[in-house]
N, C-alpha and C positions, 0 to 999 in steps of 0.2 A: 528464511531468507528475507532480505530487506532492500529497499531502495531509499535513498535520501535525496530530497530535492529542495531547492531554495525558491523563494519568491523574488520577483524583481518588478518593481512598480506595482506591488500589491497582487501580482498574478503569478501562478506557478511557472517558473522558467523552464522552457523546453519540456513541458509536461508530456507531449506525445512521445518524445524520445525516451523519457523515463519509463512511461508505461510500456512501451515496446520492449525495452530492456527487461523490465519486471516480468512481462509475459514470456519472453525468451528464457529467462532463468527458471520460471515456474515450469515451462515445458520440459526443459532439460532435467529438472528434478522430478518430473511426473506429478506435479501439483496442479490443481485446478483453481483459477482465480474466480470466485463466485460473484463477480460483478463485471459489468461492461466498462470500457474506458469512460464512457459518458457518465455512468453512475459514480465511478471513482472521482472524476473531475467535479461533479456536483457535490459530493461529500467533502472534498478538499476545500472548495469555495465556501461551502456552508461553515466548515470548521474555522476557516480564516475570518469569516464575517462574525461568527459568534464570539470569537476571542478578541476581536477588534485589532488584529495585527495586520498591518499593511505588509510588513516584511517579516518572514518567518522561515523556519526550516521544518519540512514535513517528512516524516519517516513512515513509509509504507512497509508493513510487516505481513508476511504470509507464512504460516506454519503448516506442518503436515498433519495436524490434528488438534486436539484440545490444548489450550494454552491458558494456564491459570493467571498468568501475569501479562499476556499479550506479547511476550518476547520469546518464551521458551516453551517447547513442546514437552509433553510427558513421554519419556522414552519407552515406557512399558505398554503404551496404548498404540493401537493401529490408527493410521490416518482416517479421518472421517471424510465422507463425501457429501457435497452440497448439491 
């Protein structure tokens, strides 16, 4: 599953709402997000700073297990727990 968010004025736009939707989707699918909202926000802000982008699109991705490319899970494996 994924969520896509934009920045506005160099800050993630409506981040709290995006994270709530992300958590609701994860709950619906029985997946655990292994980080708090505060940790995710800090990671996003660090990512934006490191890349020098004031305006960007950020894609949050959560898989049910191992993901060799960060986008797709391995269908023959069981979900991992963190």
